[in-house]
C-alpha positions as CSV (number, residue, x, y, z in Angstrom):
1,M,4.3,-17.9,-25.3
2,G,4.2,-21.7,-25.0
3,K,2.4,-23.9,-22.5
4,E,5.5,-24.4,-20.3
5,E,6.1,-20.6,-20.1
6,R,2.5,-20.0,-19.2
7,F,2.7,-22.7,-16.5
8,V,5.9,-21.0,-15.0
9,I,4.2,-17.6,-14.9
10,V,1.0,-18.9,-13.3
11,A,2.9,-20.9,-10.7
12,S,5.1,-18.1,-9.8
13,S,2.4,-15.4,-9.7
14,L,0.1,-17.1,-7.3
15,G,2.3,-16.1,-4.4
16,T,1.9,-12.5,-5.3
17,V,-1.8,-12.9,-5.4
18,F,-1.5,-14.4,-1.9
19,E,0.6,-11.4,-0.8
20,W,-1.9,-8.7,-1.6
21,Y,-5.0,-10.8,-0.8
22,D,-3.7,-11.1,2.7
23,F,-2.4,-7.6,3.2
24,Y,-5.6,-6.0,1.8
25,L,-7.7,-8.3,3.9
26,Y,-6.0,-7.2,7.1
27,G,-5.9,-3.5,6.1
28,S,-9.6,-3.5,5.2
29,L,-10.6,-5.3,8.4
30,A,-8.3,-3.6,10.8
31,G,-11.1,-2.0,12.7
32,I,-12.9,-5.3,13.2
33,I,-9.6,-7.1,14.0
34,G,-8.9,-4.4,16.6
35,A,-12.2,-5.1,18.3
36,Q,-11.6,-8.8,18.3
37,F,-8.0,-9.0,19.5
38,F,-7.4,-5.8,21.4
39,S,-10.8,-5.6,23.2
40,A,-9.2,-4.9,26.6
41,Y,-8.4,-1.4,25.4
42,P,-10.5,1.7,24.6
43,P,-11.8,1.8,20.9
44,A,-9.2,4.4,19.8
45,T,-6.4,2.4,21.3
46,R,-7.7,-0.8,19.7
47,D,-7.5,0.7,16.3
48,I,-4.0,2.0,16.9
49,F,-2.8,-1.5,18.0
50,A,-4.5,-3.1,15.0
51,L,-2.8,-0.7,12.6
52,L,0.6,-1.2,14.4
53,A,0.2,-5.0,14.0
54,F,-0.6,-4.3,10.3
55,A,2.6,-2.1,10.0
56,A,4.7,-4.8,11.6
57,G,4.2,-7.0,8.5
58,F,5.7,-4.2,6.3
59,L,8.6,-3.4,8.6
60,V,10.0,-6.9,8.6
61,R,9.8,-7.5,4.9
62,P,13.4,-6.4,4.2
63,F,14.6,-8.8,6.8
64,G,12.7,-11.6,5.1
65,A,14.4,-10.5,1.8
66,I,17.8,-10.9,3.4
67,V,17.0,-14.3,5.0
68,F,15.2,-15.9,2.0
69,G,17.3,-14.1,-0.6
70,R,20.4,-15.8,0.8
71,V,18.6,-19.2,0.8
72,G,17.4,-18.6,-2.8
73,D,20.9,-17.8,-4.0
74,I,22.5,-20.8,-2.3
75,V,19.8,-23.6,-2.4
76,G,17.6,-22.5,-5.4
77,R,14.7,-20.4,-6.5
78,K,12.1,-23.1,-6.6
79,Y,12.5,-24.5,-3.0
80,T,12.8,-21.1,-1.4
81,F,9.6,-19.7,-2.8
82,L,7.8,-23.0,-2.0
83,V,8.8,-22.5,1.6
84,T,7.7,-18.8,1.6
85,I,4.3,-19.5,0.2
86,L,3.7,-22.2,2.8
87,I,4.6,-19.9,5.7
88,M,2.6,-17.0,4.3
89,G,-0.5,-19.1,3.4
90,L,-0.6,-21.0,6.7
91,S,-0.2,-17.8,8.7
92,T,-3.1,-16.2,6.9
93,F,-5.3,-19.3,7.4
94,I,-4.5,-19.4,11.1
95,V,-5.6,-15.8,11.6
96,G,-9.1,-17.0,10.5
97,L,-9.0,-19.8,13.2
98,L,-7.4,-17.8,16.0
99,P,-9.6,-17.3,19.1
100,N,-10.2,-13.7,20.1
101,A,-9.1,-11.9,23.2
102,A,-12.4,-12.6,25.0
103,T,-11.6,-16.3,24.7
104,I,-7.9,-16.7,25.3
105,G,-6.9,-13.3,26.7
106,I,-3.6,-11.7,26.1
107,A,-2.4,-14.7,24.1
108,A,-4.7,-13.7,21.2
109,P,-3.0,-10.4,20.2
110,I,0.5,-11.9,20.9
111,I,-0.2,-14.8,18.4
112,L,-1.8,-12.3,15.9
113,I,1.3,-10.1,15.9
114,A,3.6,-13.2,15.6
115,L,1.6,-14.3,12.6
116,R,1.9,-10.9,11.0
117,L,5.6,-11.0,11.5
118,L,5.8,-14.5,9.9
119,Q,3.7,-13.2,6.9
120,G,6.0,-10.2,6.5
121,L,9.2,-12.3,6.6
122,A,7.8,-14.8,4.1
123,L,6.6,-12.0,1.8
124,G,10.1,-10.6,1.9
125,G,11.3,-13.8,0.2
126,E,8.3,-14.4,-2.0
127,Y,8.4,-11.6,-4.6
128,G,12.2,-11.8,-5.3
129,G,11.9,-15.6,-5.9
130,A,8.9,-15.3,-8.2
131,A,10.3,-12.4,-10.3
132,T,13.8,-14.1,-10.6
133,Y,12.3,-17.4,-11.5
134,V,10.1,-16.0,-14.3
135,A,12.8,-13.8,-15.7
136,E,15.3,-16.6,-15.8
137,H,12.8,-18.6,-17.9
138,A,12.0,-15.7,-20.3
139,P,13.6,-15.4,-23.7
140,Q,15.9,-12.5,-24.4
141,G,13.9,-9.4,-25.4
142,K,10.7,-10.5,-23.6
143,R,11.6,-10.3,-19.9
144,G,9.5,-7.2,-19.4
145,Y,6.5,-8.9,-21.0
146,Y,6.9,-12.1,-19.0
147,T,7.5,-10.6,-15.6
148,S,4.7,-8.0,-16.1
149,F,2.2,-10.9,-15.5
150,I,3.6,-11.1,-11.9
151,Q,2.9,-7.4,-11.5
152,T,-0.8,-7.9,-12.5
153,T,-1.4,-10.4,-9.8
154,A,-0.6,-7.8,-7.0
155,T,-3.7,-5.9,-8.2
156,L,-5.6,-9.1,-8.8
157,G,-5.0,-10.1,-5.2
158,L,-6.4,-6.8,-4.0
159,F,-9.4,-7.2,-6.3
160,M,-10.1,-10.7,-5.2
161,S,-9.9,-9.8,-1.5
162,L,-12.3,-7.0,-2.2
163,L,-14.8,-9.3,-3.9
164,V,-14.6,-11.9,-1.1
165,I,-15.2,-9.2,1.6
166,L,-18.1,-7.6,-0.3
167,F,-19.7,-11.0,-1.0
168,T,-19.4,-12.2,2.6
169,R,-20.7,-8.9,4.0
170,T,-23.7,-8.9,1.6
171,A,-24.5,-12.6,2.3
172,I,-24.5,-12.5,6.1
173,G,-25.0,-8.9,7.0
174,E,-22.8,-6.4,8.8
175,K,-23.6,-7.6,12.4
176,D,-22.6,-11.2,11.8
177,F,-19.7,-10.2,9.6
178,A,-18.3,-8.1,12.5
179,D,-18.9,-10.9,14.9
180,W,-17.6,-14.0,13.0
181,G,-18.0,-13.5,9.3
182,W,-14.7,-11.6,9.0
183,R,-12.9,-14.9,9.5
184,V,-14.3,-16.3,6.2
185,P,-12.0,-14.4,3.8
186,F,-9.0,-15.6,5.8
187,L,-10.2,-19.2,5.8
188,V,-10.9,-19.1,2.1
189,S,-7.1,-18.5,1.6
190,V,-6.4,-22.1,2.3
191,L,-7.9,-22.9,-1.2
192,L,-5.3,-20.5,-2.8
193,L,-2.6,-22.2,-0.7
194,G,-3.5,-25.7,-1.8
195,V,-3.6,-24.8,-5.5
196,S,-0.3,-22.8,-5.2
197,V,1.6,-25.6,-3.4
198,W,0.3,-28.3,-5.8
199,I,1.4,-26.2,-8.8
200,R,4.8,-25.2,-7.4
201,L,5.7,-28.8,-6.5
202,R,5.5,-29.5,-10.3
203,L,8.1,-26.8,-11.2
204,N,11.7,-27.5,-12.1
205,E,14.5,-25.3,-11.0
206,S,15.4,-22.2,-13.0
207,P,17.6,-23.3,-15.9
208,I,20.0,-20.4,-15.5
209,F,20.5,-21.1,-11.8
210,Q,20.7,-24.9,-12.3
211,K,23.4,-24.4,-15.0
212,M,25.4,-22.1,-12.7
213,K,25.1,-24.6,-9.8
214,D,26.1,-27.5,-12.0
215,E,29.2,-25.5,-13.0
216,G,30.1,-24.8,-9.4
217,K,29.9,-21.1,-9.9
218,G,27.3,-20.3,-7.2
219,S,27.9,-17.9,-4.4
220,K,28.9,-19.3,-0.9
221,A,28.3,-15.9,0.8
222,P,25.6,-14.0,-1.2
223,L,25.1,-11.4,1.6
224,T,28.8,-10.5,1.6
225,E,29.0,-10.3,-2.2
226,A,25.7,-8.3,-2.4
227,F,26.2,-5.7,0.3
228,A,29.9,-5.7,1.3
229,N,31.2,-5.4,-2.3
230,W,30.8,-1.7,-3.2
231,S,30.3,-2.3,-6.9
232,N,27.2,-4.3,-6.2
233,A,26.1,-2.4,-3.1
234,K,26.1,0.8,-5.2
235,L,23.6,-0.9,-7.6
236,V,21.4,-1.9,-4.6
237,I,21.3,1.7,-3.5
238,L,20.6,3.0,-7.0
239,A,17.9,0.4,-7.5
240,L,16.2,1.7,-4.3
241,V,16.6,5.5,-4.6
242,G,16.5,5.7,-8.4
243,G,13.8,3.2,-9.0
244,V,11.9,1.3,-6.3
245,M,11.4,4.2,-3.8
246,G,9.4,6.2,-6.3
247,Q,7.6,3.1,-7.6
248,G,6.5,2.2,-4.1
249,V,5.0,5.6,-3.2
250,V,3.3,5.9,-6.6
251,W,1.9,2.4,-6.2
252,Y,0.5,3.0,-2.7
253,T,-0.8,6.5,-3.5
254,G,-2.7,5.2,-6.5
255,Q,-4.4,2.3,-4.7
256,F,-4.2,2.4,-0.9
257,Y,-4.1,6.1,-0.2
258,A,-6.7,6.8,-2.9
259,L,-9.1,4.4,-1.0
260,F,-8.2,6.1,2.3
261,F,-8.7,9.5,0.9
262,L,-12.2,8.6,-0.4
263,Q,-13.3,7.1,2.9
264,S,-11.6,9.1,5.7
265,I,-11.3,12.5,4.0
266,L,-14.1,12.7,1.4
267,K,-16.5,10.7,3.7
268,V,-17.5,8.3,0.9
269,D,-19.1,5.2,2.4
270,G,-16.9,2.1,2.5
271,Y,-19.1,0.0,0.1
272,T,-18.9,2.7,-2.6
273,A,-15.3,3.5,-2.0
274,N,-14.3,-0.1,-2.4
275,L,-16.3,-0.5,-5.6
276,L,-14.9,2.7,-7.1
277,I,-11.3,1.4,-6.5
278,A,-12.3,-2.1,-7.8
279,W,-13.6,-0.7,-11.1
280,S,-10.5,1.4,-11.6
281,L,-8.3,-1.7,-11.0
282,L,-10.4,-3.8,-13.4
283,F,-10.0,-1.2,-16.2
284,G,-6.4,-0.6,-15.5
285,T,-4.8,-4.0,-14.7
286,G,-4.1,-4.9,-18.4
287,F,-1.8,-1.9,-18.6
288,F,0.8,-3.7,-16.4
289,I,1.3,-6.0,-19.4
290,V,1.2,-3.2,-21.9
291,F,4.0,-1.2,-20.1
292,G,6.0,-4.4,-19.4
293,A,6.0,-5.3,-23.1
294,L,6.7,-1.7,-24.1
295,S,9.7,-1.7,-21.8
296,D,11.2,-4.6,-24.0
297,K,11.1,-2.1,-26.9
298,I,12.1,1.3,-25.4
299,G,13.7,0.3,-22.1
300,R,12.6,0.0,-18.4
301,K,14.1,3.3,-17.3
302,P,12.1,5.7,-19.5
303,I,8.7,4.2,-18.5
304,I,9.4,3.9,-14.7
305,L,10.9,7.4,-14.4
306,A,8.2,9.0,-16.6
307,G,5.5,7.4,-14.4
308,C,7.2,8.9,-11.3
309,L,7.6,12.3,-12.8
310,I,4.1,12.6,-14.3
311,A,2.6,11.3,-11.0
312,A,4.6,13.9,-9.0
313,L,3.4,16.7,-11.2
314,T,-0.3,15.7,-11.3
315,F,-1.2,14.1,-8.0
316,I,-2.5,17.3,-6.4
317,P,-4.6,18.4,-9.4
318,I,-6.1,14.8,-9.8
319,F,-6.9,14.5,-6.1
320,K,-8.6,17.9,-6.2
321,M,-10.7,16.8,-9.2
322,I,-11.6,13.6,-7.2
323,S,-12.8,15.9,-4.4
324,T,-14.8,18.0,-6.8
325,N,-16.6,15.0,-8.2
326,A,-16.9,12.7,-5.2
327,N,-17.9,15.4,-2.6
328,P,-18.6,18.7,-4.4
329,A,-20.0,20.4,-1.2
330,L,-16.7,19.6,0.7
331,E,-14.6,21.0,-2.1
332,K,-16.7,24.2,-2.3
333,A,-16.6,24.6,1.5
334,Y,-12.9,23.9,1.4
335,E,-12.3,26.8,-1.0
336,N,-14.8,29.3,0.4
337,T,-14.7,28.8,4.2
338,K,-12.0,30.3,6.4
339,V,-11.4,28.4,9.6
340,E,-8.8,29.5,12.1
341,V,-7.7,28.1,15.5
342,V,-6.6,31.1,17.6
343,A,-4.4,30.2,20.6
344,D,-1.4,31.0,22.7
345,P,1.5,29.4,20.8
346,A,2.8,28.0,24.1
347,G,-0.3,25.8,24.2
348,C,0.0,24.4,20.7
349,G,2.1,21.4,20.0
350,D,3.0,19.3,17.0
351,L,0.2,17.1,15.7
352,F,2.4,14.8,13.6
353,N,1.3,11.4,14.7
354,P,1.9,8.7,12.0
355,V,1.5,5.7,14.3
356,G,-1.4,7.1,16.3
357,T,0.1,6.5,19.7
358,R,0.1,10.1,21.0
359,V,-2.8,11.4,23.0
360,F,-3.5,15.1,22.8
361,S,-4.9,16.9,25.8
362,A,-4.2,20.6,25.2
363,P,-7.3,22.5,23.8
364,C,-5.3,23.9,20.9
365,D,-4.2,20.4,19.8
366,T,-7.6,18.7,20.3
367,A,-9.4,21.5,18.4
368,R,-7.0,21.1,15.4
369,A,-7.1,17.3,15.6
370,F,-11.0,17.4,15.6
371,L,-11.0,19.7,12.6
372,A,-8.6,17.5,10.7
373,Q,-10.7,14.4,11.4
374,S,-13.7,16.3,10.1
375,S,-11.8,17.2,6.9
376,V,-12.0,20.9,7.6
377,K,-9.3,23.1,6.3
378,Y,-7.9,25.3,9.1
379,S,-4.9,27.5,9.9
380,T,-3.4,28.2,13.2
381,V,-3.2,31.9,14.3
382,Y,-1.2,32.6,17.4
383,G,-2.9,34.8,20.0
384,A,-1.6,36.7,23.0
385,A,0.2,34.9,25.7
386,G,-2.2,33.3,28.2
387,S,-5.2,33.8,25.9
388,G,-7.7,31.0,25.6
389,V,-8.4,28.9,22.5
390,K,-11.0,30.1,20.0
391,V,-12.1,28.5,16.7
392,K,-13.2,31.1,14.1
393,V,-15.5,29.9,11.3
394,N,-15.6,32.7,8.8
395,D,-16.7,35.6,11.2
396,K,-18.1,33.4,13.9
397,E,-16.0,32.8,17.1
398,I,-16.4,29.7,19.2
399,A,-14.7,29.4,22.6
400,Y,-12.8,26.1,23.1
401,P,-11.9,26.2,26.8
402,D,-11.0,22.5,27.3
403,A,-10.3,19.3,25.5
404,K,-13.9,18.1,25.5
405,S,-16.1,21.1,25.1
406,G,-17.0,23.0,21.9
407,N,-17.1,20.2,19.4
408,P,-20.9,20.3,18.9
409,A,-20.7,24.1,18.4
410,I,-17.8,23.7,16.0
411,T,-19.7,20.9,14.1
412,A,-22.7,23.2,13.8
413,A,-20.7,26.1,12.6
414,V,-18.8,24.3,9.9
415,A,-22.0,22.6,8.8
416,A,-23.7,26.1,8.5
417,A,-20.6,27.2,6.5
418,G,-21.3,24.4,4.0
419,Y,-19.1,21.5,5.2
420,P,-21.1,18.3,4.5
421,K,-21.3,15.3,6.9
422,A,-20.9,11.6,6.0
423,G,-24.1,10.4,4.3
424,D,-25.1,13.7,2.7
425,A,-26.9,13.4,-0.6
426,G,-24.2,15.1,-2.7
427,I,-21.5,12.6,-1.9
428,V,-20.9,9.9,-4.5
429,K,-22.7,6.7,-3.8
430,M,-23.2,3.5,-5.7
431,S,-26.4,1.6,-5.3
432,N,-25.0,-1.7,-6.7
433,P,-21.7,-3.0,-8.2
434,F,-22.8,-2.0,-11.8
435,D,-24.0,1.5,-11.0
436,I,-21.1,3.0,-12.9
437,F,-22.8,5.0,-15.7
438,R,-24.0,8.0,-13.8
439,P,-21.8,11.0,-14.6
440,Q,-20.6,11.5,-10.9
441,V,-19.6,7.8,-10.5
442,A,-18.0,7.6,-14.0
443,A,-16.0,10.7,-13.4
444,V,-14.5,9.4,-10.1
445,I,-13.7,6.0,-11.6
446,G,-12.0,7.8,-14.6
447,L,-9.8,9.8,-12.2
448,L,-8.9,6.7,-10.2
449,F,-8.2,4.9,-13.4
450,I,-5.5,7.6,-14.2
451,L,-3.9,6.9,-10.9
452,V,-3.9,3.2,-11.7
453,I,-2.2,3.9,-15.1
454,Y,0.6,5.6,-13.1
455,V,0.9,2.5,-11.0
456,T,1.1,0.3,-14.1
457,M,3.8,2.5,-15.6
458,V,6.1,2.3,-12.6
459,Y,5.3,-1.3,-11.5
460,G,4.9,-3.1,-14.8
461,P,8.7,-3.0,-15.8
462,I,10.2,-2.9,-12.3
463,A,10.6,-6.7,-11.9
464,A,12.6,-7.1,-15.1
465,M,14.8,-4.1,-14.3
466,L,15.7,-5.4,-10.8
467,V,16.5,-8.9,-12.2
468,E,18.7,-7.4,-14.9
469,L,20.7,-5.2,-12.6
470,F,22.3,-8.1,-10.7
471,P,24.3,-11.2,-11.6
472,T,22.8,-14.7,-11.2
473,R,24.9,-15.8,-8.3
474,I,23.5,-13.0,-6.0
475,R,20.4,-11.9,-7.9
476,Y,17.7,-13.1,-5.4
477,T,19.4,-11.4,-2.5
478,S,20.4,-8.2,-4.3
479,M,17.0,-7.5,-5.9
480,S,14.8,-8.4,-2.9
481,L,16.2,-5.9,-0.4
482,P,15.7,-2.7,-2.4
483,Y,12.3,-3.9,-3.5
484,H,11.0,-4.5,0.0
485,I,12.5,-1.4,1.5
486,G,11.0,0.7,-1.3
487,N,7.6,-1.0,-1.1
488,G,7.5,-2.1,2.5
489,W,8.9,1.0,4.1
490,F,8.5,4.0,1.8
491,G,5.2,2.6,0.3
492,G,3.8,0.7,3.2
493,L,4.1,3.6,5.7
494,L,2.7,6.1,3.2
495,P,-1.0,6.1,4.2
496,A,-0.4,6.6,7.9
497,T,2.4,9.2,7.3
498,S,0.3,11.1,4.7
499,F,-2.7,11.3,7.0
500,A,-0.5,12.5,9.8
501,I,0.7,15.3,7.5
502,V,-2.9,16.2,6.8
503,A,-3.8,16.3,10.5
504,S,-0.8,18.4,11.4
505,T,-1.2,21.0,8.6
506,G,-5.0,21.3,8.3
507,D,-4.7,20.7,4.5
508,I,-6.4,17.6,3.0
509,Y,-4.0,17.7,0.1
510,A,-0.8,18.2,2.1
511,G,-0.3,14.4,2.6
512,L,0.4,14.1,-1.1
513,W,3.7,15.9,-0.7
514,Y,5.1,12.6,0.7
515,P,4.8,10.7,-2.6
516,I,5.5,13.8,-4.6
517,I,8.9,14.4,-3.0
518,F,10.0,10.7,-3.1
519,A,8.8,10.2,-6.6
520,S,10.6,13.3,-7.7
521,I,13.8,12.2,-6.1
522,T,13.6,8.9,-7.9
523,A,13.0,10.6,-11.2
524,V,16.1,12.8,-10.8
525,V,18.4,10.1,-9.4
526,G,17.2,7.5,-11.8
527,F,17.6,9.7,-14.8
528,I,21.2,10.7,-13.9
529,F,22.6,7.5,-12.4
530,L,20.4,4.4,-13.1
531,P,21.6,2.3,-16.0
532,E,19.3,0.9,-18.7
533,T,19.0,-2.8,-18.4
534,K,16.7,-4.2,-21.2
535,D,19.6,-5.6,-23.3
536,V,21.6,-7.1,-20.4
537,D,22.5,-10.8,-20.7
538,I,21.2,-12.2,-17.4
539,T,22.9,-15.6,-17.9
540,K,26.1,-14.2,-16.5
541,T,27.0,-15.4,-13.1
């Protein structure tokens, strides 16, 4: 790889670093942001609004793909992703400057949500432009290798945001961080923005696009050609269902849901959980390039679909092993303790609550929700009509007459049965960032590393595959939409949906069926219908 190619890759990849730096910042700090911008509401409602604002950025990504994909196919790759990175970077920086609700009232959350929407729209145009630009500079036979560098920067963005958060928290302390220090990571992003814009201004247009434009063969209506023409629309659907959908859920399970599982279900403290994920990312990131380069030899399809299939078959065993090593007391109690909620079926509703907006008031529902939040495995047993609610922990019965009573007694009973609480000595804990050689810590990092390997298998070759599926004249538009639906919707909504499944079933592993089902669908559909693309000539218009 020559100097010019390296420059193209670095310039294009910085936007993806921005993408995940920002999204991980907001996701990690959602609780603090909720307290700052939704302070007029009760704590639980604040968190819900903060997470909904977070989700808004994911939901609008496909619309950004449509808007900026069209611009990219008409005007050009370079100018489009220069605009998207400016919008994304300035929006992130302004979040760090934005006065909170205590200062400017209702305007604060409104502006915050508007900024999230702008970030999501810009992000919808950013990735497709970067992937297309790099692929159109890559020599035949090396597109998987070249575009895999873009894939590494998604993880590097996560890793960098994690380091900035940890450093700032350590430097100023938790109290000051919650008060004002949370702004520092957002403000630091202006440095990334300055470097990115300076570098991108020095880029030339993609040679393949420029040649097409000089010959007058560009599309006048890329949206119509991409989605109203069945021969191309069919490829868009196949790219989504037979490729990106499974890639998205495997990606989010291996990084975001794994972090959530450690903290919210296994009760690992936030400092340790973030470090465990950081080390697994550090060890695994190079495999994006390994699998990208390998896809140039054996094809994109076998690697992506194998990653989806292997992940679907092994997610539950791996997460069980993570539980056994990270919180052995919880895993033991989970297997050996029988907890039942006995109630009249007429008083028990559905607990599925992925956006967190429902408020439960029936004793049967609040009892089950409390057990789920405590990571206690339970089953619902229907009692006689008109009977009251009871929680049975092994052979001990605890009355649960209303929505507020009984929790201390249940807490004591599950603790006596062996369920640990947060902070217990047996839960994995790291004393410093380099405390990785103790068997318990090393085992958890090793299991998380396997999940990252799955991520690299499905994500490393995906950019090259998407670029190669579509002709130059509508490539930016066509590849961006399935990518952002697969990652923004199927992947981005995974953590909340999976936890809602856990809460509604009483099984801490039930949420894994979400990625298992979608990854399996992708493996089957992709195997039957998705074409192999590694030898495609992408210079065709």
